[in-house]
Structure formats: structure tokens, C-alpha cells
C-alpha positions in Angstrom: -22.3 -15.1 -11.8 -21.4 -12.5 -9.3 -18.6 -10.1 -10.0 -15.9 -8.0 -8.2 -13.5 -5.7 -8.9 -9.9 -5.5 -7.7 -8.8 -1.9 -7.6 -4.9 -1.9 -6.9 -1.6 -1.2 -7.7 1.6 -2.9 -9.0 4.3 -3.8 -5.7 1.5 -2.7 -3.4 1.6 -6.2 -0.5 -1.8 -5.2 0.8 -3.0 -5.7 -3.4 -1.7 -9.0 -3.4 -2.5 -10.1 0.6 -6.2 -9.1 -0.6 -6.1 -11.4 -4.1 -4.7 -14.3 -2.0 -7.8 -14.3 0.1 -10.4 -13.4 -2.8 -8.4 -16.7 -4.9 -8.8 -19.0 -1.8 -12.5 -17.8 -1.5 -13.1 -18.6 -5.2 -12.4 -22.0 -4.7 -15.8 -22.4 -2.5 -17.8 -19.6 -4.2 -17.9 -19.0 -8.4 -17.4 -15.3 -8.9 -15.3 -13.4 -11.6 -12.6 -11.0 -10.5 -11.4 -7.9 -12.7 -8.1 -6.8 -11.4 -7.5 -3.3 -12.4 -4.2 -1.1 -11.8 -5.0 2.2 -10.9 -2.0 3.5 -12.3 -2.9 2.6 -15.8 -5.6 5.4 -15.9 -5.0 8.9 -14.1 -8.8 9.1 -13.6 -8.4 5.9 -11.3 -4.9 6.5 -10.0 -6.6 10.5 -8.6 -10.0 8.6 -7.6 -7.9 5.9 -5.4 -4.6 7.7 -4.4 -3.4 5.8 -1.3 -6.7 4.5 -1.2 -6.0 0.6 -2.1 -6.8 -2.0 -2.5 -10.5 -1.4 -2.8 -13.1 -4.0 -3.7 -15.9 -3.4 -5.2 -19.3 -5.2 -6.6 -20.6 -5.0 -9.9 -22.6 -1.9 -9.0 -19.6 0.1 -7.7 -20.0 -0.6 -3.8 -17.3 -1.0 -2.0 -16.9 -3.7 0.1 -13.6 -3.7 1.1 -11.0 -1.3 2.1 -7.4 -2.2 2.9 -8.0 -5.3 4.1 -10.4 -8.0 3.1 -13.9 -8.1 4.6 -14.7 -11.6 4.5 -18.3 -10.9 5.7 -19.2 -8.4 3.6 -17.7 -10.2 0.4 -19.8 -13.0 1.8 -23.2 -11.4 2.4 -22.7 -10.0 -1.3 -22.0 -13.5 -2.7 -24.7 -14.9 -0.8 -27.3 -12.4 -2.2 -29.7 -13.1 -4.9 
């Protein structure tokens, strides 16, 4: 099963929007979504600062920043 990581922050409307779109995609595509609060870890907070939400694949490759790039995500999900 494919895995995605969503780096987000509490009370971030862009983060919630991306999560809603990802949940809709999960109805048709089976993938695991790990939601990570960047404020829970100082290193993550420094790394992502205001660059959230960020969606990465299991290898740490960025698929989307700020807004969901659905074509990028679907390309990843369709890959072998």
C-alpha cells in the first residue's frame, strides 16, 4: 500500500483543505496517510516553518506544497 505524509499545523486552513482533498482521493485510491504536526518537533518546525502543508511520498519526495497537486499525487499512486 502506498504511503503519504502530510506535514501540517493545527488551525491551518490550507492544511485542512489539503487533508479534505486527500480524504476524498482515498475513496478511490487506497493509501495510508500519516498526518504530522510540525509544531510537535523543533526540527520539523524549523524545517517547514511557514512552508505548510507539505505532502511527501514514502521516500520524502515532495508531491505538493500549500495546495494539493492532484496530478502529482495520482501519478505517484499509479506508479508501480
